[in-house]
DRENSEBA-979654 format. One record per residue (C-alpha): residue number from 1; residue in three letters; x, y negated, z negated. Coordinates in Angstrom, 2 decimals, always signed. Last residue first. Example, Ala and Ser with C-alpha at 12.3 -4.5 7.8 and 13.67 -1.06 7.14 Angstrom:
2
seq/type/east/north/up
2/SER/+13.67/+1.06/-7.14
1/ALA/+12.30/+4.50/-7.80
This chain:
411
seq/type/east/north/up
411/UNK/+109.88/-125.59/-51.44
410/UNK/+108.63/-128.30/-49.11
409/UNK/+108.07/-131.60/-50.89
408/UNK/+104.43/-132.33/-51.49
407/UNK/+102.54/-134.80/-49.38
406/UNK/+101.71/-137.86/-51.53
405/UNK/+99.25/-137.44/-54.36
404/UNK/+95.62/-138.46/-54.63
403/UNK/+94.32/-134.98/-55.27
402/UNK/+96.68/-132.17/-56.13
401/UNK/+95.55/-129.34/-53.89
400/UNK/+98.72/-128.98/-51.81
399/UNK/+100.80/-128.38/-54.95
398/UNK/+98.35/-125.69/-55.96
397/UNK/+99.16/-123.49/-52.97
396/UNK/+102.91/-123.87/-52.88
395/UNK/+103.42/-123.85/-56.66
394/UNK/+101.21/-120.78/-57.10
393/UNK/+103.05/-118.95/-54.32
392/UNK/+106.49/-119.69/-55.76
391/UNK/+105.52/-118.55/-59.27
390/UNK/+103.68/-115.50/-57.91
389/UNK/+106.74/-114.38/-55.94
388/UNK/+108.98/-114.83/-58.99
387/UNK/+106.65/-112.86/-61.28
386/UNK/+106.20/-110.16/-58.65
385/UNK/+109.95/-109.64/-58.45
384/UNK/+109.99/-109.38/-62.26
383/UNK/+107.77/-106.31/-62.17
382/UNK/+106.50/-105.38/-58.71
381/UNK/+104.10/-102.74/-60.02
380/UNK/+102.17/-105.25/-62.12
379/UNK/+101.04/-107.50/-59.26
378/UNK/+98.19/-109.60/-60.67
377/UNK/+98.06/-108.92/-64.42
376/UNK/+101.68/-108.15/-65.19
375/UNK/+102.73/-110.87/-62.74
374/UNK/+100.87/-113.62/-64.53
373/UNK/+99.71/-116.91/-63.06
372/UNK/+95.93/-116.85/-63.33
371/UNK/+94.02/-119.82/-62.04
370/UNK/+91.42/-122.28/-63.31
369/UNK/+90.48/-124.99/-60.81
368/UNK/+86.91/-123.67/-60.68
367/UNK/+86.99/-120.25/-62.22
366/UNK/+89.25/-117.29/-62.77
365/UNK/+91.02/-117.30/-59.40
364/UNK/+93.81/-114.72/-59.36
363/UNK/+91.56/-111.72/-58.90
362/UNK/+92.92/-108.56/-60.42
361/UNK/+95.01/-105.47/-59.70
360/UNK/+97.07/-106.55/-56.70
359/UNK/+99.26/-103.56/-55.81
358/UNK/+101.12/-104.93/-52.86
357/UNK/+99.02/-105.91/-51.01
356/UNK/+95.50/-104.73/-51.64
355/UNK/+94.50/-101.12/-51.20
354/UNK/+95.40/-100.02/-54.72
353/UNK/+96.05/-96.33/-55.14
352/UNK/+93.28/-94.16/-56.58
351/UNK/+93.02/-92.02/-59.70
350/UNK/+94.77/-94.46/-62.06
349/UNK/+97.19/-92.49/-64.21
348/UNK/+96.79/-92.00/-67.96
347/UNK/+99.26/-93.58/-70.42
346/UNK/+102.05/-91.35/-71.79
345/UNK/+101.58/-89.26/-74.97
344/UNK/+103.79/-90.26/-77.87
343/UNK/+107.56/-89.63/-77.70
342/UNK/+109.91/-88.33/-80.37
341/UNK/+113.46/-89.40/-79.52
340/UNK/+114.62/-90.56/-82.96
339/UNK/+113.21/-87.38/-84.50
338/UNK/+115.07/-85.28/-81.92
337/UNK/+118.42/-86.40/-83.43
336/UNK/+120.83/-88.04/-81.00
335/UNK/+123.98/-86.09/-80.04
334/UNK/+122.53/-84.47/-76.91
333/UNK/+121.34/-87.79/-75.42
332/UNK/+121.29/-86.93/-71.68
331/UNK/+119.74/-83.45/-72.09
330/UNK/+117.63/-84.25/-75.16
329/UNK/+116.07/-87.17/-73.31
328/UNK/+115.23/-85.00/-70.30
327/UNK/+113.59/-82.37/-72.49
326/UNK/+111.43/-84.99/-74.21
325/UNK/+110.53/-86.54/-70.85
324/UNK/+109.26/-83.14/-69.64
323/UNK/+111.04/-81.28/-66.84
322/UNK/+108.74/-80.55/-63.94
321/UNK/+105.57/-78.44/-63.60
320/UNK/+102.93/-81.10/-64.31
319/UNK/+101.68/-81.00/-60.71
318/UNK/+99.28/-83.97/-60.99
317/UNK/+101.85/-86.53/-61.99
316/UNK/+101.96/-88.17/-65.40
315/UNK/+101.58/-91.96/-65.69
314/UNK/+104.91/-93.83/-65.76
313/UNK/+106.98/-93.86/-68.89
312/UNK/+108.71/-96.45/-71.04
311/UNK/+111.80/-96.07/-73.23
310/UNK/+113.71/-98.71/-75.19
309/UNK/+116.95/-98.04/-77.05
308/UNK/+118.90/-100.81/-78.78
307/UNK/+122.55/-99.87/-79.26
306/UNK/+124.52/-99.74/-82.51
305/UNK/+128.05/-99.99/-83.94
304/UNK/+129.87/-102.57/-81.82
303/UNK/+126.88/-104.86/-81.84
302/UNK/+123.40/-104.84/-80.38
301/UNK/+124.26/-103.16/-77.08
300/UNK/+121.18/-102.86/-74.83
299/UNK/+120.14/-99.49/-73.38
298/UNK/+116.95/-99.56/-71.28
297/UNK/+115.23/-96.31/-70.32
296/UNK/+112.57/-95.74/-67.66
295/UNK/+110.86/-92.33/-67.65
294/UNK/+109.25/-90.42/-64.81
293/UNK/+106.29/-88.25/-65.77
292/UNK/+107.27/-85.49/-65.29
291/UNK/+111.02/-86.03/-65.44
290/UNK/+113.33/-87.73/-62.97
289/UNK/+114.89/-89.93/-65.66
288/UNK/+115.48/-93.58/-64.78
287/UNK/+118.37/-95.29/-66.55
286/UNK/+119.31/-98.94/-66.98
285/UNK/+122.31/-99.93/-69.11
284/UNK/+124.34/-97.18/-67.37
283/UNK/+125.55/-94.05/-69.17
282/UNK/+129.21/-93.14/-68.77
281/UNK/+130.10/-94.25/-72.31
280/UNK/+128.02/-91.30/-73.60
279/UNK/+125.88/-92.24/-76.56
278/UNK/+126.15/-90.91/-80.13
277/UNK/+128.98/-93.30/-81.02
276/UNK/+126.71/-96.25/-80.19
275/UNK/+124.39/-95.34/-83.07
274/UNK/+120.79/-95.63/-81.86
273/UNK/+118.25/-98.37/-82.53
272/UNK/+114.62/-97.68/-81.72
271/UNK/+111.82/-98.46/-79.29
270/UNK/+109.55/-95.82/-77.78
269/UNK/+106.68/-95.80/-75.30
268/UNK/+106.99/-99.50/-74.76
267/UNK/+103.62/-101.23/-74.54
266/UNK/+103.54/-104.05/-72.00
265/UNK/+101.88/-107.21/-73.23
264/UNK/+98.18/-107.60/-72.52
263/UNK/+97.20/-109.46/-69.36
262/UNK/+95.16/-112.63/-69.79
261/UNK/+91.39/-112.54/-70.03
260/UNK/+89.06/-114.81/-68.13
259/UNK/+86.20/-116.07/-70.30
258/UNK/+83.03/-114.10/-71.09
257/UNK/+84.17/-112.90/-74.51
256/UNK/+85.77/-116.22/-75.41
255/UNK/+89.42/-116.81/-74.65
254/UNK/+92.15/-117.23/-77.33
253/UNK/+94.76/-119.49/-75.76
252/UNK/+97.97/-120.05/-77.68
251/UNK/+98.85/-116.35/-77.72
250/UNK/+100.35/-116.71/-74.27
249/UNK/+100.78/-115.04/-70.93
248/UNK/+100.15/-117.39/-68.02
247/UNK/+96.95/-119.24/-67.25
246/UNK/+97.38/-122.13/-64.81
245/UNK/+95.01/-125.04/-65.33
244/UNK/+93.87/-127.78/-62.94
243/UNK/+92.76/-131.41/-63.38
242/UNK/+94.31/-131.63/-66.83
241/UNK/+93.39/-132.97/-70.25
240/UNK/+95.21/-132.50/-73.55
239/UNK/+93.14/-132.95/-76.67
238/UNK/+94.26/-135.32/-79.43
237/UNK/+95.91/-133.98/-82.57
236/UNK/+95.17/-131.10/-84.91
235/UNK/+93.01/-127.99/-84.45
234/UNK/+93.83/-128.09/-80.77
233/UNK/+91.62/-128.87/-77.79
232/UNK/+92.72/-128.13/-74.25
231/UNK/+90.50/-130.04/-71.84
230/UNK/+89.84/-129.20/-68.20
229/UNK/+88.52/-131.37/-65.42
228/UNK/+85.60/-133.73/-65.90
227/UNK/+84.37/-131.47/-68.70
226/UNK/+85.59/-127.88/-68.86
225/UNK/+86.65/-126.42/-72.19
224/UNK/+89.74/-124.49/-73.31
223/UNK/+90.20/-123.97/-77.02
222/UNK/+93.78/-123.93/-78.30
221/UNK/+95.39/-121.86/-81.03
220/UNK/+98.56/-122.47/-83.04
219/UNK/+99.75/-119.47/-85.09
218/UNK/+103.42/-120.12/-84.47
217/UNK/+104.07/-123.82/-83.76
216/UNK/+103.66/-125.10/-80.23
215/UNK/+106.28/-126.08/-77.69
214/UNK/+105.00/-128.79/-75.35
213/UNK/+107.36/-129.04/-72.37
212/UNK/+106.46/-132.06/-70.25
211/UNK/+107.71/-132.01/-66.67
210/UNK/+109.59/-134.97/-65.21
209/UNK/+112.09/-133.11/-63.02
208/UNK/+114.71/-133.21/-65.81
207/UNK/+112.16/-131.57/-68.12
206/UNK/+111.69/-128.64/-65.75
205/UNK/+115.43/-128.52/-65.00
204/UNK/+116.34/-128.03/-68.65
203/UNK/+113.69/-125.44/-69.46
202/UNK/+114.14/-123.47/-66.23
201/UNK/+117.94/-123.39/-66.61
200/UNK/+117.78/-122.21/-70.23
199/UNK/+115.38/-119.36/-69.50
198/UNK/+117.36/-118.32/-66.42
197/UNK/+120.59/-118.14/-68.45
196/UNK/+118.90/-116.09/-71.18
195/UNK/+117.30/-113.70/-68.67
194/UNK/+120.64/-113.00/-67.01
193/UNK/+121.16/-113.72/-63.33
192/UNK/+121.51/-111.52/-60.23
191/UNK/+124.09/-110.89/-57.51
190/UNK/+124.75/-109.12/-54.20
189/UNK/+121.16/-107.92/-53.54
188/UNK/+120.85/-104.18/-52.86
187/UNK/+118.67/-103.40/-55.88
186/UNK/+116.25/-106.09/-54.76
185/UNK/+116.01/-104.53/-51.27
184/UNK/+114.96/-101.32/-52.99
183/UNK/+112.21/-103.09/-54.93
182/UNK/+110.83/-105.04/-51.98
181/UNK/+110.86/-101.95/-49.77
180/UNK/+109.17/-99.77/-52.38
179/UNK/+106.45/-102.37/-52.85
178/UNK/+105.82/-102.65/-49.11
177/UNK/+105.94/-98.87/-48.74
176/UNK/+103.10/-98.68/-51.26
175/UNK/+103.36/-97.16/-54.74
174/UNK/+100.14/-95.63/-56.08
173/UNK/+100.96/-92.12/-54.85
172/UNK/+104.21/-92.25/-56.82
171/UNK/+102.42/-92.78/-60.19
170/UNK/+103.17/-96.16/-61.71
169/UNK/+105.82/-97.56/-64.01
168/UNK/+107.01/-99.60/-60.98
167/UNK/+110.77/-99.04/-61.27
166/UNK/+110.31/-95.63/-62.88
165/UNK/+107.88/-94.45/-60.20
164/UNK/+110.26/-95.82/-57.59
163/UNK/+113.21/-93.80/-58.86
162/UNK/+111.06/-90.78/-59.83
161/UNK/+109.80/-90.43/-56.27
160/UNK/+113.42/-90.79/-55.17
159/UNK/+114.49/-87.84/-57.33
158/UNK/+111.43/-85.72/-56.53
157/UNK/+111.98/-86.08/-52.79
156/UNK/+115.60/-85.03/-53.24
155/UNK/+114.57/-81.98/-55.28
154/UNK/+112.02/-81.07/-52.58
153/UNK/+114.80/-80.97/-49.94
152/UNK/+114.53/-82.10/-46.29
151/UNK/+113.66/-85.79/-46.80
150/UNK/+110.94/-86.93/-44.37
149/UNK/+108.33/-86.29/-47.08
148/UNK/+109.66/-89.43/-48.78
147/UNK/+107.87/-91.52/-46.15
146/UNK/+104.40/-90.14/-46.86
145/UNK/+105.18/-90.19/-50.59
144/UNK/+105.59/-94.02/-50.48
143/UNK/+102.06/-94.93/-49.48
142/UNK/+101.11/-96.12/-46.02
141/UNK/+99.27/-99.44/-45.54
140/UNK/+102.15/-100.99/-43.56
139/UNK/+101.67/-104.72/-44.09
138/UNK/+101.43/-107.27/-41.31
137/UNK/+102.98/-110.58/-42.20
136/UNK/+100.90/-113.79/-42.21
135/UNK/+98.35/-115.44/-39.98
134/UNK/+95.92/-115.03/-42.88
133/UNK/+97.78/-112.88/-45.43
132/UNK/+94.84/-110.97/-46.86
131/UNK/+91.74/-113.13/-46.94
130/UNK/+90.45/-115.68/-49.38
129/UNK/+92.59/-118.28/-51.07
128/UNK/+94.23/-118.63/-54.49
127/UNK/+96.68/-115.73/-54.67
126/UNK/+97.53/-114.37/-51.24
125/UNK/+101.33/-114.15/-51.74
124/UNK/+103.52/-116.78/-50.13
123/UNK/+102.39/-119.46/-47.71
122/UNK/+104.67/-118.51/-44.85
121/UNK/+108.39/-118.85/-44.21
120/UNK/+109.34/-117.51/-47.65
119/UNK/+106.75/-114.74/-47.41
118/UNK/+108.05/-113.75/-44.01
117/UNK/+111.61/-113.59/-45.36
116/UNK/+110.41/-111.47/-48.26
115/UNK/+108.73/-109.03/-45.89
114/UNK/+111.78/-108.80/-43.64
113/UNK/+114.04/-108.07/-46.61
112/UNK/+111.73/-105.41/-48.06
111/UNK/+111.24/-103.56/-44.79
110/UNK/+114.96/-103.73/-43.94
109/UNK/+115.89/-102.30/-47.34
108/UNK/+113.27/-99.54/-47.00
107/UNK/+114.64/-98.58/-43.57
106/UNK/+118.19/-98.48/-44.90
105/UNK/+117.05/-96.26/-47.78
104/UNK/+115.36/-93.76/-45.46
103/UNK/+118.28/-93.70/-42.99
102/UNK/+120.80/-93.15/-45.81
101/UNK/+118.78/-90.25/-47.21
100/UNK/+118.42/-88.58/-43.80
99/UNK/+122.08/-89.04/-42.86
98/UNK/+123.41/-87.71/-46.18
97/UNK/+121.18/-84.63/-46.20
96/UNK/+123.87/-81.92/-46.47
95/UNK/+126.26/-83.96/-48.62
94/UNK/+123.48/-85.29/-50.91
93/UNK/+125.11/-86.15/-54.27
92/UNK/+128.66/-86.93/-53.12
91/UNK/+127.75/-88.55/-49.79
90/UNK/+124.96/-90.57/-51.42
89/UNK/+127.29/-91.88/-54.13
88/UNK/+129.98/-92.77/-51.60
87/UNK/+127.48/-94.64/-49.43
86/UNK/+126.17/-96.45/-52.52
85/UNK/+129.65/-97.74/-53.24
84/UNK/+131.50/-96.57/-56.34
83/UNK/+131.99/-98.26/-59.70
82/UNK/+128.26/-98.84/-60.20
81/UNK/+125.68/-100.86/-58.32
80/UNK/+123.42/-97.79/-57.99
79/UNK/+124.33/-94.47/-59.62
78/UNK/+122.75/-91.20/-58.47
77/UNK/+122.91/-88.23/-60.87
76/UNK/+121.43/-85.11/-59.33
75/UNK/+120.41/-81.56/-60.31
74/UNK/+118.48/-81.81/-63.59
73/UNK/+117.52/-85.36/-62.66
72/UNK/+119.17/-88.71/-63.28
71/UNK/+118.70/-92.07/-61.57
70/UNK/+121.37/-94.47/-62.82
69/UNK/+121.17/-98.27/-62.61
68/UNK/+123.69/-101.07/-62.81
67/UNK/+122.01/-104.46/-62.35
66/UNK/+123.63/-106.90/-59.91
65/UNK/+126.59/-108.87/-61.29
64/UNK/+125.76/-112.30/-62.74
63/UNK/+125.38/-115.72/-61.11
62/UNK/+125.14/-118.51/-63.70
61/UNK/+127.60/-120.85/-61.96
60/UNK/+125.28/-121.00/-58.94
59/UNK/+122.45/-122.23/-61.14
58/UNK/+121.63/-125.56/-59.53
57/UNK/+117.97/-124.94/-60.25
56/UNK/+117.02/-125.21/-56.59
55/UNK/+119.77/-122.75/-55.66
54/UNK/+118.74/-120.43/-58.47
53/UNK/+115.20/-120.48/-57.07
52/UNK/+116.41/-119.55/-53.58
51/UNK/+118.37/-116.62/-55.02
50/UNK/+115.27/-115.60/-56.98
49/UNK/+113.19/-115.74/-53.79
48/UNK/+115.68/-113.55/-51.95
47/UNK/+115.43/-111.04/-54.79
46/UNK/+117.12/-110.03/-58.03
45/UNK/+115.65/-107.48/-60.48
44/UNK/+115.22/-108.54/-64.10
43/UNK/+114.02/-105.36/-65.80
42/UNK/+111.76/-106.95/-68.40
41/UNK/+111.78/-110.71/-67.82
40/UNK/+110.53/-111.88/-71.22
39/UNK/+111.58/-115.52/-71.64
38/UNK/+112.33/-116.12/-75.31
37/UNK/+109.32/-116.85/-77.58
36/UNK/+109.30/-120.44/-78.87
35/UNK/+105.65/-121.04/-78.02
34/UNK/+104.22/-122.46/-74.84
33/UNK/+102.23/-125.34/-73.43
32/UNK/+103.67/-126.48/-70.11
31/UNK/+102.54/-129.93/-68.98
30/UNK/+102.82/-130.94/-65.33
29/UNK/+102.40/-134.32/-63.61
28/UNK/+103.14/-133.38/-60.01
27/UNK/+106.18/-134.79/-58.20
26/UNK/+107.27/-131.77/-56.14
25/UNK/+109.95/-130.95/-58.72
24/UNK/+107.23/-130.83/-61.36
23/UNK/+105.39/-128.26/-59.24
22/UNK/+108.53/-126.15/-58.77
21/UNK/+109.38/-126.22/-62.48
20/UNK/+105.83/-125.34/-63.54
19/UNK/+105.53/-122.53/-61.00
18/UNK/+108.78/-120.99/-62.30
17/UNK/+107.63/-121.20/-65.92
16/UNK/+104.22/-119.72/-65.13
15/UNK/+105.72/-116.82/-63.14
14/UNK/+108.41/-116.11/-65.76
13/UNK/+106.05/-115.90/-68.78
12/UNK/+105.88/-118.98/-70.98
11/UNK/+102.19/-119.59/-71.36
10/UNK/+99.49/-122.15/-70.72
9/UNK/+100.25/-124.40/-67.76
8/UNK/+98.46/-127.73/-67.46
7/UNK/+98.30/-129.30/-64.01
6/UNK/+97.61/-132.85/-62.82
5/UNK/+98.09/-134.18/-66.32
4/UNK/+96.16/-136.42/-68.71
3/UNK/+97.10/-137.21/-72.31
2/UNK/+94.32/-137.72/-74.83
1/UNK/+93.79/-140.95/-76.75
């Protein structure tokens, strides 16, 4: 006999896991089908929503320092959340434009904080209903370059264009002020959490709230059919039935040609292991190079002898007259052989910026009571912030749709 749930979640990406915990906490019968893959958070940026989530998870003891990030160009090296305060960094790097840079960043921080606060008070992101923020916050439709033009020096504009291009892995003209505000406000948050700690908290609290975690063996596939709700049929065992289905990222579900597709995994431009002795101890774990196109680098210590190197690039800009990523890598990694830094061609840029807030790339409703819950597919330029926002929004909106249940607890 098959098991029946209010909501079945396929996948173990952050948005799906967060939505599952919040829905189970509201009293819904939730099953999460996932494999044993660790939670992939990418660059885990904090946010007001993440702080609220950690409070609900009881994760105060898991607070970690905010991420340390360096933005490096041929002329500047700006460090965020490092040994010195941001005001000191700005005064050292931009002595003649200190007031202009500080005013721009303060304005972005206020924009991001106010927008998150409105999302918390409202219904969240516009995922599963029509209209753009009905009775919700008003969004400035301007793109980021229009605001960066207020800086007096082209080199300064290029540095901050690279910062947000690296954070979003998008061309600067595609980044909205709303996205830039959310991302900059995230960098200014007082604490964060590690991906491993968040993974463990979500798993434990999900099951403690009554959720069912169904970890599948590698190679398992499920077929999704609709008949009096939804049924997930496996090669072995009874099918699982649910009134509504959330599609996260997972290899468990292999859709047909005409079925809704899930987002493909991100493709790093380069992954390798470098000897730790070849790296400067002054480099931060996260680095953005102001090259053309901008490059995002992650350095993760493996052991005392080696460091994992991961590089991703944004689409190239139209000018094409700046330092290339290969030249930038050779400048900050002078003791690493060029063969270990060889880079394939970057992905092409989208010709037009998105006009939906902030950067929505796909519809979230795939069919009747079938919903996407994947930040890489819906709001790719927000990264982990988008995953958290989508998780909260999905739980709010779907929690109200569970038939025959008592009013849901307010998140």
